[in-house]
C-alpha positions in Angstrom: -15.0 2.6 -13.5 -15.7 -0.3 -11.1 -13.2 -1.6 -8.6 -13.0 -3.6 -5.4 -11.1 -2.7 -2.3 -9.6 -5.6 -0.3 -7.8 -4.7 3.0 -5.4 -7.2 4.4 -5.3 -7.2 8.2 -3.6 -9.5 10.7 -3.7 -9.2 14.5 0.0 -10.0 15.0 2.4 -7.0 14.3 6.0 -6.9 15.2 6.1 -3.3 16.3 2.5 -2.7 17.4 0.6 -6.0 18.2 -3.2 -5.7 17.7 -3.0 -2.4 15.9 -5.9 -3.3 13.5 -8.2 -3.1 16.5 -6.6 0.0 18.0 -9.3 2.6 19.0 -9.6 5.7 16.8 -12.3 7.9 18.3 -14.6 5.1 19.2 -14.0 2.7 16.2 -11.3 0.1 15.5 -8.6 1.3 13.0 -9.5 -1.4 10.5 -13.1 0.0 10.4 -11.8 3.5 9.8 -9.8 2.1 6.8 -12.9 0.4 5.4 -14.8 3.7 5.7 -12.1 5.4 3.6 -12.5 2.6 1.0 -16.2 3.2 1.0 -15.7 6.9 0.5 -13.5 6.1 -2.5 -16.4 4.7 -4.5 -15.3 1.1 -4.3 -18.3 -1.1 -5.3 -17.2 -3.8 -2.9 -15.1 -3.7 0.2 -13.7 -6.7 2.0 -11.2 -7.2 4.9 -9.0 -10.2 4.4 -7.9 -11.4 7.9 -6.5 -14.3 9.8 -8.2 -13.5 13.1 -11.8 -13.8 14.1 -11.7 -10.7 16.4 -10.9 -8.5 13.4 -13.6 -10.2 11.3 -16.2 -9.6 14.0 -15.2 -6.0 14.4 -15.5 -5.4 10.6 -18.9 -7.2 10.4 -20.3 -5.3 13.3 -19.6 -2.1 11.4 -21.4 -3.4 8.3 -18.5 -4.5 6.2 -17.6 -7.9 4.8 -14.7 -10.0 6.1 -13.0 -13.1 4.6 -11.0 -15.4 6.8 -7.6 -16.3 5.2 -4.7 -18.5 6.2 -2.3 -17.2 8.9 0.9 -18.1 7.1 0.9 -15.6 4.2 4.3 -14.1 3.7 2.9 -10.8 2.2 -0.2 -8.8 2.1 -0.6 -9.5 -1.7 -0.6 -13.2 -1.0 -3.4 -12.7 1.5 -5.3 -10.5 -1.0 -4.9 -13.2 -3.6 -6.5 -15.8 -1.4 -9.4 -13.4 -0.6 -9.9 -12.8 -4.4 -10.2 -16.5 -4.9 -12.6 -16.9 -2.1 -14.7 -14.1 -3.5 -14.7 -15.7 -7.0 -13.7 -12.5 -8.7 -13.6 -12.4 -12.5 -10.2 -12.1 -14.1 -10.7 -8.5 -15.2 -11.9 -7.3 -11.8 -9.7 -4.4 -10.6 -8.7 -5.0 -7.0 -7.1 -2.2 -4.8 -4.9 -3.6 -2.1 -5.4 -1.0 0.7 -3.2 -1.4 3.8 -5.1 -1.9 7.1 -2.9 0.6 9.0 -3.8 3.6 6.8 -6.9 5.1 8.5 -6.3 8.6 7.0 -5.7 7.6 3.4 -7.4 9.8 0.9 -10.3 8.2 -1.0 -9.1 10.1 -4.1 -5.8 8.2 -4.0 -7.6 4.9 -3.8 -9.6 5.8 -6.9 -6.5 7.1 -8.7 -4.6 3.8 -8.7 -7.7 1.9 -9.8 -8.4 4.4 -12.6 -4.8 4.2 -13.8 -4.9 0.4 -14.0 -8.1 0.6 -16.0 -6.3 2.4 -18.8 -2.8 0.8 -18.4 -3.2 -2.5 -20.3 0.6 -3.3 -20.1 0.7 -2.9 -16.3 0.3 -5.9 -14.0 0.1 -3.5 -11.0 -0.3 0.2 -10.3 1.1 1.8 -7.2 1.8 5.4 -6.2 4.6 7.7 -5.1 5.4 11.3 -4.3 8.5 13.5 -4.7 11.1 13.5 -1.9 12.1 17.0 -1.0 13.9 16.4 2.3 17.4 14.8 2.4 16.7 13.1 5.7 13.8 11.2 4.1 15.9 10.4 1.1 18.6 8.7 3.2 16.1 7.0 5.6 16.0 3.2 5.0 12.5 3.1 6.3 11.4 5.3 3.4 11.1 3.1 0.3 12.3 4.9 -2.9 11.2 4.2 -6.5 12.9 5.1 -9.8 10.7 5.5 -12.8 11.2 5.2 -16.6 10.1 7.9 -19.0 6.6 6.3 -19.3 6.0 6.3 -15.5 6.8 2.6 -15.0 8.9 1.4 -12.0 12.5 0.5 -12.8 13.3 -0.4 -9.2 12.3 0.0 -5.6 14.8 0.2 -2.8 15.3 1.2 0.8 18.6 2.7 -0.3 18.9 6.3 -1.6 18.2 6.0 -5.3 18.9 7.5 -7.8 22.4 8.3 -6.5 23.7 11.7 -7.6 27.4 10.7 -7.8 29.0 14.1 -8.4 26.5 16.2 -6.4 26.8 13.9 -3.3 30.6 14.0 -3.6 30.4 17.7 -3.0 27.5 18.0 -0.7 26.6 14.5 0.7 23.7 15.6 2.8 21.8 17.9 0.4 19.5 16.9 -2.4 20.7 18.4 -5.7 18.2 20.5 -7.8 16.5 18.4 -10.4 17.1 15.0 -8.8 14.0 12.9 -9.6 13.7 11.0 -6.3 10.3 9.6 -5.2 9.0 7.9 -2.1 6.8 4.9 -2.6 3.3 4.9 -1.2 2.1 1.4 -0.2 -1.1 1.0 -2.2 -1.6 -1.3 -5.2 -4.2 -2.0 -7.8 -4.1 -5.3 -9.7 -6.5 -7.3 -11.8 -7.7 -10.5 -10.3 -6.1 -12.5 -13.0 -2.7 -11.2 -11.9 -3.4 -11.9 -8.3 -3.8 -15.5 -9.3 -0.3 -15.4 -10.8 1.6 -13.6 -8.0 1.6 -16.3 -5.3 3.0 -18.8 -7.8 6.0 -16.6 -8.5 9.2 -17.6 -6.8 10.4 -15.1 -4.2 13.3 -13.2 -5.7 16.7 -12.5 -4.0 16.0 -8.8 -4.3 12.7 -9.1 -2.4 14.3 -11.2 0.3 17.1 -8.7 0.9 15.1 -5.5 0.6 11.9 -6.9 2.2 9.8 -5.4 -0.6 7.2 -7.7 -2.1 6.8 -5.5 -5.3 10.3 -6.6 -6.3 9.0 -10.1 -6.9 6.8 -8.7 -9.8 9.7 -6.7 -11.3 12.1 -9.7 -11.0 9.7 -11.8 -13.1 9.2 -9.1 -15.7 5.8 -7.8 -14.7 5.4 -4.1 -15.3 4.3 -1.8 -12.4 2.9 1.6 -13.4 3.3 4.4 -10.8 0.8 7.2 -10.2 2.8 10.3 -9.1 1.2 12.8 -6.7 2.7 16.0 -5.5 2.2 15.7 -1.8 2.9 13.0 0.8 -0.3 11.3 2.1 -1.2 11.5 5.8 0.8 9.0 7.9 0.0 5.4 8.6 0.5 3.4 11.8 3.6 1.2 12.4 4.6 2.1 16.0 2.9 3.3 19.2 4.2 6.7 18.5 2.6 6.6 15.0 -0.7 5.6 16.6 -0.7 8.7 18.9 0.2 11.0 16.0 -2.6 9.6 13.9 -5.1 9.9 16.8 -4.2 13.6 17.0 -4.4 14.1 13.3 -7.7 12.1 13.1 -9.3 14.5 15.6 -8.0 17.6 13.9 -8.8 16.6 10.4 -12.4 15.9 11.1 -12.5 12.3 10.0 -14.9 11.4 12.8 -18.0 9.4 12.0 
């Protein structure tokens, strides 16, 4: 199986400006992410960025960077521009790996690429894990996904879905046994042909209200297959508090290079 990892990274960030260049044991976070992509077996790794400082940090570490426009509304739009600049063939499998996931498992990167290689009906493949904690289920920052019987996404939401009407009427703060609730993991695999389609799709009202770009694909009838894993991945970085937690985990988990 052959696949390409493209990592979108911008310097501006609402909650943690400049996080792509935040130091993790002597290397910028974006370089740590690229190293995880390398360990996954990706045959090509590229960072798609709108800022020269990020590009230079990536290139100093021996990875490839592509400069993209600064006005992309989503990471997938940025990935799509990078795929065009790289001249990828339509059937090339591209994994969209978030630039704030320095502890992501290489096996997860491979898994979404592998599933897309055999899922001819899927426009995209993403991932999820079971939710076992009621606090996580009701947290609007935890994106939930509901699956059909074949493992394709029916819907993504920040709301607690599926809603166990009778059980929550009795115990509103407890997850009932057997409720199939999953938390979305923000990694995607797509073919380059679909990446050329995505930016041309009109933004859906669902995407606008939920602030979830994958809803654009569902709105327009494009199937998203979902790889289910049993455990939550190690955390990414959105806030200064996240950064400190990841720095501590990074040291303990032996991811130094």
